[in-house]
C-alpha positions as CSV (number, residue, x, y, z in Angstrom):
1,X,149.6,-150.0,191.7
2,X,145.9,-148.7,191.2
3,X,145.3,-149.0,195.0
4,X,148.8,-147.0,195.4
5,X,148.0,-144.5,193.3
6,X,144.4,-143.5,195.0
7,X,146.5,-143.8,198.3
8,X,148.5,-141.0,197.2
9,X,146.5,-138.9,196.0
10,X,143.9,-139.3,198.5
11,X,146.6,-138.5,201.5
12,X,148.0,-135.4,199.1
13,X,144.3,-134.2,198.7
14,X,145.4,-133.2,195.4
15,X,142.8,-133.1,192.4
16,X,143.8,-135.0,189.0
17,X,143.0,-133.1,185.9
18,X,144.6,-135.3,183.7
19,X,147.2,-136.1,181.2
20,X,148.2,-132.5,181.7
21,X,148.9,-132.8,185.5
22,X,151.3,-135.3,184.7
23,X,155.7,-134.5,185.5
24,X,156.6,-134.6,182.0
25,X,160.5,-133.9,180.7
26,X,160.9,-130.7,178.3
27,X,159.6,-127.1,177.9
28,X,159.1,-126.5,181.8
29,X,159.5,-123.8,183.6
30,X,159.6,-123.1,187.4
31,X,157.0,-120.9,189.2
32,X,159.3,-119.3,191.1
33,X,161.6,-118.5,188.1
34,X,159.1,-117.5,185.9
35,X,156.3,-114.9,185.4
36,X,152.7,-114.6,183.1
37,X,152.0,-113.2,180.1
38,X,148.5,-113.3,178.6
39,X,148.1,-113.3,174.7
40,X,144.9,-112.3,172.5
41,X,144.3,-114.2,169.2
42,X,141.7,-114.9,166.5
43,X,142.3,-118.7,166.6
44,X,144.9,-120.4,168.3
45,X,145.0,-123.6,165.8
46,X,145.7,-126.5,166.9
47,X,147.6,-125.0,170.3
48,X,147.3,-126.9,173.6
49,X,149.2,-126.6,176.6
50,X,152.8,-127.5,177.6
51,X,152.9,-125.9,173.6
52,X,156.7,-123.8,173.3
53,X,156.9,-120.2,173.7
54,X,159.9,-119.1,171.5
55,X,162.5,-116.3,171.6
56,X,164.5,-116.5,168.1
57,X,163.9,-120.3,168.4
58,X,164.8,-120.3,172.0
59,X,162.7,-122.4,174.1
60,X,162.0,-119.5,176.5
61,X,158.5,-120.9,178.3
62,X,155.5,-123.0,177.4
63,X,151.4,-122.3,177.9
64,X,150.2,-123.3,180.3
65,X,146.3,-122.9,179.5
66,X,144.3,-122.3,176.5
67,X,140.4,-120.3,177.0
68,X,138.0,-118.5,175.5
69,X,137.3,-115.3,175.6
70,X,134.3,-113.8,173.7
71,X,134.7,-114.4,170.1
72,X,138.3,-115.1,170.5
73,X,140.6,-117.6,172.0
74,X,143.2,-116.2,175.3
75,X,146.4,-118.1,175.2
76,X,148.1,-117.7,179.2
77,X,152.0,-118.3,179.0
78,X,154.9,-118.7,181.1
79,X,157.7,-117.4,180.7
80,X,162.1,-116.9,182.6
81,X,162.6,-114.0,184.6
82,X,165.5,-113.7,182.5
83,X,163.7,-113.0,179.2
84,X,164.1,-109.1,178.2
85,X,161.3,-108.5,175.3
86,X,159.9,-104.8,174.7
87,X,156.6,-104.2,176.3
88,X,155.3,-103.2,172.9
89,X,156.4,-107.2,171.3
90,X,153.9,-109.3,168.8
91,X,153.6,-112.8,169.0
92,X,152.6,-115.1,166.5
93,X,151.9,-119.0,166.2
94,X,154.8,-120.6,164.3
95,X,155.3,-124.4,163.0
96,X,158.8,-126.3,163.4
97,X,158.9,-127.6,159.8
98,X,156.3,-128.2,158.1
99,X,154.6,-130.8,159.6
100,X,156.2,-129.7,162.3
101,X,154.7,-129.1,166.1
102,X,153.2,-125.6,166.7
103,X,154.9,-122.8,169.4
104,X,154.6,-119.6,170.1
105,X,157.3,-117.2,169.0
106,X,157.7,-113.7,170.9
107,X,158.9,-110.9,168.8
108,X,160.0,-107.1,169.1
109,X,157.4,-105.0,167.6
110,X,157.3,-105.0,163.5
111,X,154.6,-103.3,161.8
112,X,155.3,-99.5,161.0
113,X,153.6,-96.6,162.7
114,X,150.4,-94.4,161.4
115,X,153.7,-91.7,160.3
116,X,155.2,-94.8,158.9
117,X,158.0,-95.0,160.7
118,X,160.2,-98.2,161.9
119,X,158.7,-99.0,164.8
120,X,160.5,-98.2,167.9
121,X,160.7,-101.1,171.8
122,X,159.2,-99.5,174.1
123,X,159.6,-100.3,178.2
124,X,160.0,-103.9,179.3
125,X,156.9,-106.9,179.3
126,X,156.1,-108.0,182.8
127,X,153.9,-109.9,184.8
128,X,150.4,-110.4,183.7
129,X,151.1,-108.7,181.1
130,X,148.8,-108.8,178.1
131,X,149.6,-109.0,174.2
132,X,146.8,-107.6,172.3
133,X,145.5,-109.3,169.1
134,X,146.4,-106.4,166.8
135,X,150.3,-107.2,167.7
136,X,149.6,-111.4,167.2
137,X,148.8,-113.6,163.9
138,X,149.9,-116.8,162.8
139,X,150.8,-118.6,159.9
140,X,149.3,-120.2,157.0
141,X,148.6,-123.8,157.4
142,X,149.9,-126.4,155.2
143,X,146.3,-127.3,154.2
144,X,145.3,-123.4,153.2
145,X,148.6,-123.2,151.2
146,X,147.5,-126.8,149.6
147,X,143.6,-126.0,148.9
148,X,145.3,-122.3,147.5
149,X,147.2,-124.2,145.1
150,X,144.8,-126.8,144.3
151,X,142.2,-123.9,143.5
152,X,145.0,-121.7,141.2
153,X,145.7,-125.4,139.4
154,X,142.1,-126.5,138.9
155,X,140.1,-123.7,138.5
156,X,142.4,-120.5,138.0
157,X,143.7,-118.5,135.5
158,X,146.6,-121.0,135.1
159,X,145.7,-121.7,132.0
160,X,145.8,-118.1,130.4
161,X,148.9,-118.0,131.2
162,X,150.9,-119.0,127.9
163,X,148.7,-116.7,126.9
164,X,149.5,-113.6,128.1
165,X,153.8,-114.8,128.0
166,X,152.5,-114.9,124.3
167,X,150.9,-111.6,124.1
168,X,153.5,-109.9,126.6
169,X,156.2,-111.6,124.1
170,X,154.5,-109.2,121.2
171,X,154.6,-106.4,123.1
172,X,157.4,-105.9,123.5
173,X,159.4,-107.3,120.3
174,X,162.1,-104.4,119.5
175,X,160.5,-102.3,121.3
176,X,163.0,-103.7,124.7
177,X,165.3,-100.3,125.1
178,X,161.5,-98.2,125.8
179,X,160.2,-100.6,128.4
180,X,163.6,-100.7,129.8
181,X,163.5,-96.5,129.9
182,X,159.7,-97.0,131.1
183,X,160.7,-98.5,133.7
184,X,163.9,-97.3,134.8
185,X,161.5,-93.8,134.7
186,X,159.2,-95.9,136.8
187,X,161.5,-96.6,138.7
188,X,163.0,-92.7,139.8
189,X,159.4,-92.4,140.3
190,X,158.7,-94.4,143.3
191,X,162.2,-93.6,144.3
192,X,161.2,-89.6,144.2
193,X,158.1,-90.8,146.1
194,X,159.4,-93.0,148.1
195,X,162.0,-89.7,149.4
196,X,158.7,-87.7,150.1
197,X,157.3,-89.7,151.6
198,X,157.0,-87.5,155.4
199,X,155.8,-84.5,152.6
200,X,153.5,-86.3,151.0
201,X,152.1,-87.5,154.8
202,X,152.2,-84.5,156.1
203,X,149.9,-82.8,153.0
204,X,147.0,-85.4,153.4
205,X,147.3,-84.4,157.2
206,X,146.5,-81.0,155.8
207,X,143.9,-82.0,153.6
208,X,142.4,-83.7,156.3
209,X,142.5,-80.5,158.5
210,X,140.7,-78.6,155.5
211,X,138.7,-81.1,154.9
212,X,138.0,-80.7,158.9
213,X,137.4,-77.6,158.7
214,X,134.6,-77.4,155.5
215,X,132.6,-79.0,157.3
216,X,132.2,-77.7,160.4
217,X,132.2,-74.0,158.6
218,X,129.4,-76.0,156.2
219,X,126.4,-74.5,157.0
220,X,128.6,-71.0,156.2
221,X,129.5,-72.2,153.0
222,X,125.3,-73.0,152.0
223,X,125.0,-69.2,152.7
224,X,127.6,-67.7,150.7
225,X,126.2,-70.3,147.8
226,X,123.1,-68.5,148.5
227,X,124.1,-65.2,148.7
228,X,126.4,-66.3,145.0
229,X,122.8,-67.7,143.2
230,X,121.3,-63.5,142.7
231,X,124.6,-62.8,141.6
232,X,124.8,-65.2,138.7
233,X,121.8,-64.5,138.1
234,X,122.0,-60.6,137.2
235,X,125.2,-61.9,134.8
236,X,122.9,-64.5,133.0
237,X,120.8,-61.7,132.8
238,X,124.0,-59.3,131.5
239,X,125.6,-62.5,128.9
240,X,125.1,-60.1,126.0
241,X,126.3,-57.2,127.6
242,X,129.1,-59.0,128.9
243,X,129.7,-60.7,125.1
244,X,129.7,-57.2,123.8
245,X,131.7,-55.9,126.5
246,X,134.4,-58.8,125.8
247,X,134.4,-58.0,122.0
248,X,135.0,-54.4,122.5
249,X,138.1,-55.4,124.8
250,X,139.2,-56.9,122.3
251,X,139.2,-54.8,119.8
252,X,140.9,-52.3,121.8
253,X,143.4,-55.0,122.6
254,X,143.6,-54.8,118.9
255,X,144.1,-51.6,118.8
256,X,146.5,-51.1,122.0
257,X,148.8,-53.8,119.9
258,X,149.7,-51.4,116.8
259,X,149.7,-48.7,118.7
260,X,152.4,-50.2,121.3
261,X,154.1,-51.2,117.6
262,X,154.5,-48.1,115.9
263,X,155.3,-46.2,119.0
264,X,157.8,-48.4,120.4
265,X,161.0,-47.1,119.1
266,X,160.3,-43.5,120.5
267,X,159.7,-44.9,123.8
268,X,162.3,-46.4,124.0
269,X,164.5,-43.8,122.2
270,X,162.8,-41.4,125.3
271,X,163.2,-44.1,127.9
272,X,167.1,-44.6,127.0
273,X,166.8,-40.3,127.8
274,X,165.4,-40.5,130.1
275,X,168.0,-43.0,131.8
276,X,170.3,-40.3,132.6
277,X,168.2,-37.6,134.1
278,X,166.7,-41.2,136.5
279,X,170.8,-41.7,137.7
280,X,171.6,-38.5,138.2
281,X,168.3,-38.7,140.3
282,X,169.0,-42.0,142.2
283,X,173.1,-40.2,143.0
284,X,171.4,-37.6,144.4
285,X,171.0,-40.6,147.3
286,X,169.3,-38.8,150.7
287,X,170.6,-35.2,149.1
288,X,167.6,-34.8,147.4
289,X,163.8,-34.5,149.7
290,X,166.0,-32.0,152.0
291,X,166.7,-29.7,149.2
292,X,162.9,-29.9,148.0
293,X,162.1,-28.9,151.4
294,X,163.9,-26.2,151.1
295,X,162.7,-25.3,148.4
296,X,158.8,-25.5,149.1
297,X,160.1,-23.3,151.7
298,X,162.3,-20.8,150.2
299,X,163.5,-18.5,151.3
300,X,163.3,-19.5,155.1
301,X,165.1,-22.4,156.3
302,X,162.0,-25.0,157.2
303,X,163.2,-24.3,160.9
304,X,162.1,-20.8,160.7
305,X,158.2,-22.3,160.7
306,X,158.7,-22.6,164.7
307,X,160.5,-19.2,165.0
308,X,158.6,-16.5,162.6
309,X,155.0,-15.8,163.7
310,X,152.1,-14.7,162.0
311,X,151.1,-14.3,158.1
312,X,153.9,-11.4,157.2
313,X,157.1,-13.0,157.2
314,X,157.5,-12.5,154.0
315,X,156.4,-8.7,153.8
316,X,158.7,-5.2,152.5
317,X,159.4,-3.0,154.8
318,X,160.3,0.4,153.0
319,X,160.8,2.9,155.4
320,X,162.0,6.8,154.3
321,X,162.5,9.4,157.5
322,X,162.7,13.1,155.6
323,X,164.1,15.5,157.9
324,X,163.9,18.8,156.3
325,X,160.8,21.3,157.7
326,X,157.2,20.3,158.0
327,X,156.6,23.5,155.9
328,X,158.6,21.2,153.0
329,X,157.0,18.5,153.5
330,X,159.7,16.6,155.7
331,X,159.5,15.9,160.0
332,X,161.1,18.3,160.9
333,X,158.6,21.1,163.3
334,X,160.4,25.2,162.6
335,X,156.8,26.3,165.0
336,X,155.3,25.7,167.8
337,X,152.2,24.8,165.6
338,X,154.0,22.9,163.4
339,X,155.4,21.1,167.2
340,X,152.4,20.1,167.8
341,X,150.8,19.0,164.3
342,X,154.2,16.8,164.5
343,X,153.2,15.5,168.2
344,X,149.9,15.3,167.0
345,X,150.3,12.2,165.3
346,X,151.8,10.6,168.0
347,X,151.1,8.6,170.9
348,X,151.8,12.0,173.3
349,X,148.2,13.0,171.4
350,X,146.7,13.5,174.9
351,X,149.6,16.2,176.4
352,X,150.4,18.0,173.2
353,X,147.7,20.6,174.4
354,X,149.6,22.2,177.3
355,X,153.1,22.2,175.5
356,X,153.2,26.2,174.6
357,X,153.0,26.6,178.8
358,X,155.1,23.9,179.7
359,X,158.0,25.8,177.3
360,X,157.1,28.8,178.6
361,X,158.1,28.0,181.9
362,X,160.8,26.1,181.4
363,X,162.3,29.2,179.2
364,X,161.3,31.7,182.4
365,X,163.7,28.8,184.5
366,X,166.2,27.5,182.2
367,X,166.5,30.8,179.3
368,X,169.6,29.3,177.3
369,X,167.9,26.6,175.6
370,X,167.7,26.8,172.2
371,X,164.4,27.3,171.8
372,X,163.9,30.0,174.2
373,X,166.5,32.3,172.3
374,X,164.9,32.2,169.4
375,X,162.2,35.2,169.3
376,X,158.5,33.7,170.3
377,X,156.5,36.7,171.3
378,X,154.2,35.6,168.7
379,X,153.6,32.2,169.8
380,X,150.5,30.3,168.7
381,X,148.0,29.7,171.2
382,X,147.1,25.8,171.7
383,X,143.8,24.6,170.8
384,X,143.0,24.5,174.3
385,X,141.3,28.6,173.7
386,X,143.3,30.1,176.0
387,X,145.9,32.7,174.8
388,X,149.2,33.4,177.0
389,X,150.4,36.9,176.9
390,X,153.1,37.9,174.6
391,X,156.6,37.5,176.8
392,X,158.6,40.4,176.7
393,X,161.7,41.1,174.8
394,X,165.0,39.0,175.7
395,X,166.6,41.8,178.1
396,X,170.0,40.4,178.0
397,X,173.3,41.7,177.0
398,X,173.4,39.2,174.2
399,X,172.1,40.0,171.1
400,X,169.9,37.3,169.2
401,X,171.3,34.7,166.6
402,X,171.1,35.3,163.1
403,X,169.3,32.8,161.8
404,X,170.9,30.0,160.2
405,X,170.7,28.9,157.2
406,X,167.7,27.6,155.9
407,X,165.4,29.2,158.6
408,X,162.8,31.0,157.9
409,X,163.9,34.6,158.7
410,X,160.1,35.3,160.8
411,X,160.0,36.5,164.1
412,X,157.3,33.5,165.1
413,X,159.1,30.4,163.7
414,X,161.9,28.7,165.0
415,X,165.3,28.4,163.4
416,X,165.8,24.9,161.0
417,X,169.4,25.1,162.8
418,X,168.4,24.9,166.3
419,X,166.1,21.3,165.5
420,X,169.7,20.6,163.8
421,X,171.7,21.5,166.8
422,X,169.0,19.7,168.7
423,X,169.0,16.8,166.7
424,X,173.1,16.4,167.0
425,X,172.5,16.5,171.0
426,X,170.0,13.8,171.1
427,X,172.1,11.4,167.9
428,X,175.5,12.0,168.8
429,X,176.4,14.9,166.6
430,X,174.6,13.0,163.5
431,X,173.7,15.2,160.7
């Protein structure tokens, strides 16, 4: 038999690595129908090659090798291609029973996220993927459980449980209702905290951001504190003045309170009387502002500000025209001298000096003018210094018109009726 085995090995050119190379029945997975995944553990206990790999207690593969990477162990496992697991799957070392064999269990993610949300499966576990050590774990060994129980029973506080139970009974005796109420309130508080878990996390994140800001601005905060120091010194030096000021302010408050209490009724009555006025003022609505603007611009509307120019918009001019003769304080000249006086009081003053010569020439052409029909032999000379020759009396057959009412009756004047007829013609028959 030994010679036959040696010949087989020699002819096949294979190496022999021990009992694990022998074909064994059980959970063996074919290479062409599986893929390899690496898993890191802090402690693999007594896991050895050919240890079963299970999903939901169903064998889906086996451990191919156990190696050491740094200070932790790495398992190389082979699982079937038809096994669908998320890319963030976790691995645990468990036992089939209390004294049963070990196996590697692959599970969906179970740890909550940093924000407290439920874990979400992502992607799919594939060939040569690595499950990191923070996603692996193991169950406690039976030896560890028994050792902890032995410590609790022998050197622990198990002997004091009776004392604790007795004291609890003494505290709760006669206070069952109050204890139950406290527990119910505690349950309500815990429920409210749990429902506001997201807000609490956000508040803690905001506090974290505030802390980062304070750390980043610590130099500015230090400078501000240094600047506050002199102000605090001044306040300390003026401590007595501040205390005195607060005492006087307290006295003022007492007096003010007494005044308010004594005048409260009168003040309320005045406010009640003011209520109708304020109500009417409020009812005026949008009409109040335009009315105030119009009152401020009285007697002209506000639109007249762009129309009226100058500083005399509200000046009243009173004009009185007196049509009496100039000799009586009026505006109507009755002689050429008065005509010169009136003319020189107007913008035509530069040409008023030649009025006599122009009138003489005009009368020589048109003798029927009212100014020419009246005696004018004694025309006063103008200011030009030239005295014209006395004109001959009119040789017309018609006799001179009789002086009208109001005429001076002298041969040197122009009758008032002449000027009245002249104004009648200019004003269209007006008086």
